[in-house]
C-alpha positions as CSV (number, residue, x, y, z in Angstrom):
1,M,0.0,0.0,0.0
2,G,1.5,3.4,-1.0
3,M,1.0,6.7,0.6
4,S,-1.1,7.9,-2.3
5,I,-3.9,5.5,-1.4
6,L,-4.8,7.4,1.8
7,P,-6.6,10.8,1.7
8,S,-4.4,13.9,2.0
9,P,-4.9,17.0,4.1
10,T,-6.9,19.8,2.4
11,K,-5.4,23.3,2.3
12,A,-8.7,24.9,3.2
13,G,-9.1,22.5,6.1
14,L,-5.7,23.3,7.5
15,K,-6.4,27.1,7.3
16,Q,-9.5,26.5,9.4
17,A,-7.8,24.4,12.0
18,G,-6.6,27.1,14.4
19,A,-9.8,29.1,14.6
20,L,-12.0,26.0,15.0
21,L,-9.9,24.3,17.6
22,S,-9.3,27.4,19.7
23,S,-13.1,27.9,20.0
24,C,-13.8,24.4,21.1
25,S,-14.0,23.3,24.8
26,D,-14.9,19.6,24.6
27,V,-11.9,17.2,24.1
28,G,-14.0,14.7,22.1
29,E,-15.1,17.5,19.8
30,I,-11.5,18.6,19.4
31,I,-10.6,15.1,18.2
32,K,-13.5,15.2,15.7
33,L,-12.7,18.7,14.5
34,T,-9.0,17.7,14.1
35,L,-10.0,14.9,11.8
36,E,-12.4,17.1,9.8
37,V,-10.0,20.0,9.3
38,S,-6.8,18.1,8.8
39,Y,-8.1,15.7,6.2
40,E,-11.4,14.3,5.0
41,P,-12.2,11.1,7.1
42,Y,-12.3,7.8,5.2
43,C,-13.4,4.3,5.9
44,Y,-10.7,2.2,7.7
45,H,-11.4,-0.8,5.5
46,C,-12.2,0.4,2.0
47,Y,-10.6,3.9,2.2
48,R,-13.7,5.6,0.7
49,R,-14.4,9.2,1.8
50,E,-17.9,10.1,2.9
51,S,-18.3,12.0,-0.4
52,Q,-17.7,8.7,-2.2
53,L,-20.3,6.7,-0.4
54,E,-23.8,5.8,-1.6
55,H,-26.2,8.8,-1.5
56,G,-26.9,9.8,2.0
57,A,-24.6,7.3,3.6
58,K,-22.5,8.4,6.5
59,L,-19.3,7.3,8.1
60,K,-19.5,6.0,11.7
61,T,-16.8,6.8,14.2
62,C,-15.4,4.2,16.6
63,Q,-17.0,4.9,19.9
64,Y,-13.9,4.0,21.9
65,C,-11.0,5.8,20.2
66,L,-13.0,8.4,18.2
67,L,-10.2,8.3,15.6
68,T,-11.3,5.6,13.2
69,S,-14.2,5.6,10.8
70,F,-16.2,2.9,9.1
71,C,-18.6,3.0,6.1
72,P,-22.0,1.2,6.3
73,S,-20.8,-1.5,3.9
74,C,-17.7,-2.5,5.9
75,Q,-17.0,-4.2,9.2
76,Q,-17.6,-1.8,12.1
77,T,-14.5,-2.7,14.2
78,H,-10.7,-2.6,14.0
79,Q,-8.0,-4.3,15.9
80,A,-8.3,-4.1,19.7
81,D,-4.6,-3.3,20.3
82,E,-4.7,-0.6,17.7
83,C,-7.8,0.9,19.2
84,A,-6.1,0.9,22.6
85,T,-3.1,2.8,21.3
86,L,-5.4,5.4,19.7
87,Q,-7.2,5.7,23.0
88,D,-3.8,6.5,24.5
89,I,-3.3,9.2,21.9
90,A,-6.7,10.7,22.7
91,A,-6.1,10.6,26.4
92,D,-2.6,12.2,26.1
93,D,-4.0,14.9,23.8
94,K,-6.6,15.6,26.4
95,I,-3.9,16.0,29.0
96,M,-2.0,18.4,26.9
97,V,-5.1,20.4,25.9
98,E,-6.0,20.9,29.5
99,L,-2.4,21.7,30.5
100,H,-2.3,24.4,27.8
101,R,-5.7,25.9,29.0
102,R,-4.5,26.0,32.6
103,T,-0.9,27.2,32.1
104,G,-0.3,28.1,28.5
105,K,2.4,25.4,28.2
106,T,2.3,22.8,25.4
107,S,4.6,20.2,27.0
108,T,5.8,18.8,30.3
109,I,9.4,18.2,31.4
110,S,10.2,15.6,34.1
111,F,13.8,15.0,35.1
112,T,15.8,14.3,38.2
113,E,15.3,17.1,40.8
114,L,18.7,16.8,42.4
115,P,22.1,15.6,41.1
116,R,23.1,12.0,41.8
117,K,26.1,11.5,44.1
118,Q,26.9,8.2,42.4
119,H,26.9,7.3,38.7
120,F,24.4,4.6,37.5
121,S,24.8,3.7,33.9
122,L,21.7,4.4,31.8
123,S,22.3,1.2,29.9
124,A,21.6,-0.7,33.1
125,A,18.0,0.5,33.0
126,K,15.5,-1.6,31.1
127,D,13.0,1.2,30.2
128,W,11.5,4.5,31.4
129,Y,10.0,2.8,34.4
130,D,13.5,1.8,35.6
131,Y,14.8,5.3,34.8
132,Y,12.2,7.0,36.9
133,T,12.1,4.6,39.8
134,R,15.8,3.5,40.0
135,L,18.1,6.0,38.4
136,S,16.0,9.2,38.9
137,D,14.3,10.2,42.1
138,K,10.8,8.9,41.5
139,G,11.1,5.7,43.5
140,F,7.9,6.5,45.3
141,C,6.0,5.9,42.0
142,R,7.1,2.3,41.7
143,S,3.8,0.8,42.9
144,K,1.7,3.6,41.4
145,M,2.4,2.9,37.7
146,N,3.1,0.0,35.4
147,R,6.1,-0.3,33.0
148,N,4.1,1.6,30.3
149,L,3.9,4.5,32.8
150,K,0.1,4.1,33.2
151,Y,-1.4,5.0,36.6
152,L,-2.6,2.1,38.7
153,S,-4.8,3.8,41.4
154,N,-7.6,6.3,41.7
155,D,-6.1,9.4,43.3
156,P,-6.6,12.4,40.9
157,K,-3.5,14.3,42.0
158,E,-1.3,11.2,41.7
159,R,-2.8,10.3,38.4
160,E,-2.0,13.8,37.0
161,F,1.6,13.4,38.2
162,I,2.1,10.0,36.5
163,E,0.4,11.4,33.3
164,Y,2.9,14.2,33.3
165,L,5.8,11.8,33.7
166,R,4.6,9.8,30.7
167,C,4.0,12.9,28.5
168,G,7.3,14.3,29.7
169,T,9.1,11.5,28.0
170,N,8.4,13.2,24.7
171,T,10.6,16.1,25.8
172,T,13.4,14.3,27.8
173,T,13.7,11.6,25.2
174,I,16.3,14.0,23.7
175,Q,18.5,14.1,26.8
176,L,18.3,10.4,27.7
177,T,19.1,9.5,24.1
178,L,22.1,11.7,24.3
179,I,23.3,10.2,27.5
180,A,22.8,6.7,26.1
181,A,24.9,7.7,23.0
182,L,27.6,9.2,25.2
183,E,27.8,6.0,27.2
184,A,28.2,4.1,23.9
185,I,31.1,6.2,22.5
186,I,33.0,7.3,25.7
187,P,34.1,4.5,27.9
188,N,35.0,6.8,30.8
189,V,32.0,9.1,30.5
190,S,31.2,8.8,34.2
191,T,34.5,10.5,35.0
192,R,34.4,13.3,32.4
193,G,34.5,16.8,33.7
194,S,33.3,18.5,30.6
195,I,31.3,17.5,27.5
196,N,30.8,19.4,24.2
197,L,27.7,18.6,22.2
198,H,26.5,19.9,18.9
199,I,22.8,19.8,18.1
200,I,22.4,19.8,14.3
201,G,19.2,21.0,12.7
202,A,18.1,22.4,16.0
203,A,14.5,23.7,16.0
204,A,11.6,24.2,18.4
205,A,11.8,20.7,20.0
206,E,15.4,21.1,21.0
207,F,15.1,24.7,22.2
208,N,11.9,23.9,24.2
209,S,13.7,21.0,26.0
210,A,16.7,23.2,27.0
211,P,16.0,23.1,30.8
212,A,16.1,19.3,30.7
213,F,19.8,19.3,29.6
214,E,20.5,19.6,33.3
215,E,19.7,15.9,33.5
216,L,23.2,15.3,32.0
217,L,24.7,17.1,35.1
218,H,22.4,15.2,37.4
219,L,23.1,11.7,36.1
220,L,26.8,12.2,35.4
221,P,28.2,13.3,38.8
222,S,31.7,14.2,37.6
223,L,30.4,16.5,34.8
224,T,31.0,20.2,35.7
225,A,30.7,21.9,32.4
226,L,28.3,21.1,29.5
227,Q,28.7,23.1,26.3
228,L,25.9,23.0,23.8
229,S,26.0,24.4,20.3
230,F,22.6,24.6,18.5
231,V,23.2,24.8,14.7
232,G,20.6,24.8,12.0
233,L,18.5,26.7,9.4
234,K,15.7,27.1,11.9
235,V,17.7,28.6,14.7
236,V,16.2,31.9,15.8
237,E,18.3,34.7,14.6
238,D,19.3,37.7,16.8
239,P,18.3,40.7,14.8
240,T,21.3,42.6,16.1
241,N,23.7,40.0,14.8
242,N,24.4,37.7,11.8
243,T,25.9,34.3,11.3
244,K,29.4,35.8,11.7
245,T,28.8,36.2,15.4
246,Q,27.7,33.9,18.1
247,N,26.1,34.8,21.5
248,L,26.8,32.7,24.6
249,H,24.0,32.0,27.0
250,T,24.3,30.4,30.4
251,L,21.4,28.1,31.4
252,K,20.2,28.5,34.9
253,C,20.9,25.4,36.9
254,C,19.4,24.1,40.2
255,T,20.8,25.5,43.5
256,A,22.8,22.3,44.2
257,C,24.6,22.4,40.8
258,T,25.1,26.2,41.0
259,K,26.7,26.0,44.5
260,I,29.5,23.7,43.3
261,G,30.1,25.6,40.1
262,R,28.5,23.4,37.5
263,T,27.4,25.1,34.3
264,I,25.6,24.7,31.0
265,S,26.4,27.1,28.2
266,I,24.5,27.3,25.0
267,T,25.5,29.0,21.7
268,A,23.3,29.2,18.6
269,W,24.3,29.6,15.0
270,R,21.9,30.0,12.1
271,G,23.0,28.1,9.0
272,P,23.9,24.6,7.8
273,Y,26.3,22.5,9.8
274,H,28.8,22.0,7.0
275,A,29.2,25.8,6.9
276,Y,29.5,26.1,10.7
277,V,32.5,23.8,10.8
278,D,34.5,26.3,8.8
279,T,33.8,29.2,11.2
280,E,36.0,30.4,14.0
281,F,33.4,29.3,16.5
282,Y,33.6,25.6,15.6
283,K,35.3,23.2,18.1
284,T,35.2,19.5,17.5
285,P,32.4,18.1,19.7
286,D,32.5,14.9,21.7
287,L,29.2,14.1,20.0
288,A,27.0,15.7,17.4
289,A,23.3,14.8,17.2
290,A,20.5,15.4,14.7
291,F,17.0,14.5,16.0
292,H,14.4,13.7,13.4
293,S,16.4,15.2,10.6
294,G,14.4,13.4,7.9
295,F,17.3,14.1,5.5
296,S,16.4,11.2,3.2
297,V,12.8,12.4,2.8
298,D,12.7,16.2,3.3
299,E,15.0,19.0,2.1
300,Q,17.5,16.5,0.7
301,A,19.5,19.1,-1.3
302,D,19.9,21.3,1.8
303,W,21.0,18.3,4.0
304,Y,23.3,16.5,1.6
305,P,26.5,18.6,2.0
306,T,26.1,18.3,5.8
307,I,25.5,14.5,5.6
308,K,28.5,14.1,3.2
309,Y,30.6,15.9,5.8
310,L,29.3,13.8,8.7
311,A,30.0,10.5,6.9
312,H,33.7,11.1,7.7
313,A,33.6,13.7,10.4
314,P,36.2,13.9,13.3
315,H,33.4,13.0,15.8
316,P,30.6,10.5,16.1
317,T,27.1,11.7,15.2
318,L,23.8,10.5,16.6
319,F,20.7,10.3,14.4
320,T,17.1,9.5,15.3
321,A,13.9,9.0,13.2
322,A,10.3,8.4,14.0
323,R,9.5,5.9,11.2
324,Y,11.3,2.9,9.7
325,F,11.0,4.0,6.1
326,E,13.1,7.0,7.0
327,I,15.8,4.7,8.5
328,Q,15.8,2.7,5.3
329,G,16.3,5.8,3.2
330,E,19.0,7.1,5.4
331,M,20.9,3.8,5.5
332,G,21.0,3.9,1.7
333,V,22.6,7.4,1.7
334,W,25.2,6.4,4.3
335,K,26.1,3.3,2.3
336,N,26.7,5.3,-0.8
337,L,29.0,7.6,1.2
338,G,30.9,4.8,2.7
339,A,30.0,5.6,6.3
340,E,30.5,3.2,9.2
341,F,28.6,3.0,12.5
342,V,29.3,2.8,16.2
343,K,25.7,1.7,16.7
344,K,23.6,0.4,13.9
345,A,20.0,1.4,13.5
346,E,17.7,-0.1,16.1
347,V,14.6,0.8,18.3
348,N,15.5,3.4,20.9
349,K,14.4,2.3,24.4
350,W,14.5,6.0,25.3
351,K,11.9,7.0,22.6
352,G,9.0,9.1,23.8
353,M,6.2,7.1,25.4
354,S,3.3,9.2,24.2
355,P,2.5,8.3,20.6
356,S,1.2,10.5,17.8
357,L,-1.2,9.7,14.9
358,V,0.5,9.9,11.5
359,V,-1.6,11.9,9.0
360,C,-1.1,10.4,5.4
361,G,0.8,7.4,6.8
362,L,1.7,4.2,5.0
363,K,-1.3,2.5,6.5
364,P,-4.5,3.6,8.3
365,N,-4.0,4.6,12.0
366,E,-0.3,4.6,11.7
367,V,1.3,5.9,14.9
368,S,4.8,7.3,15.6
369,Y,7.0,7.8,18.6
370,K,9.5,10.6,19.1
371,N,13.1,9.3,18.5
372,H,11.7,5.8,17.9
373,W,14.8,4.7,15.9
374,W,18.4,5.7,16.6
375,Y,21.9,5.0,15.3
376,I,25.4,6.5,15.6
377,V,27.7,7.3,12.7
378,K,31.3,6.5,13.4
379,Q,34.0,9.2,13.4
380,R,36.7,9.0,10.8
């Protein structure tokens, strides 16, 4: 089944989305409106839109997930596990909608509150449940949630806390994936005093997660200085400067880290990474990372010079992707460039735990997870 089989978003519908959703107060109605304005709903089984059905026939929506439609001529059900996943998406969307209404925030960030005194390897943790209850400081949640970070009791306040932990993985997946990559490439990472990271193609997701970079200080007790360079075409430009200058920002750390002189510095440079390496600001990083670059699918011409450079760069580079077909395309590009790998492509156990519905996917009700796949390109 190709992508062209499934209905595509309509331009008119996308233009209406903001106004319609902002005026709606019921979460179920939000889901319905999202479907209507993003693309015309279609039958899960035969792919027909309502406009293609027999005169007067209507699509019926699944009463459980509210995200799947059926025409009168087809079976009125879909797979139970698929429906359960879509219900999770609807539930997490409701959490985020309510969070935004209350606070104006569009995401949650949940990381270790205080720095650890002893290093525990992230590779020793099986999943996010282990991370929260063993490596981080959320041990009190051990009996309150399952390994999928689903709440197990009935207290509303506790439920909200666990839900924020689960949704927060979509933000801190960046930091934990970076720590896992550092453990894979630096044998003595637990004793390192400083680490230099370059975030390639940095955009909103990376900038919004900036406070969570302190998790590297909290989980790596010897680390005293973390240097971050955000580089990309979507980096916000300072109107008083240009790409020939670079401003240094210091991220505010917790009181415990500040007292012992631990720091996180961030610089931002607007432009492609292959151009950045020729500037006076470039310093070879311990690790570079590109999250959801999509370089084999989107903006291939813009990305290619950077990818060509990274195939034989003087540092390892971490890449992530949400969907497997992206990984397949990227592996083909790397093969042609003769790249080698520290870690071959595989499912990332530190992917976000709150899934998203893919519009115009390769199959009906396709879902994706942030940083689902990962691999590390070897340095030259």
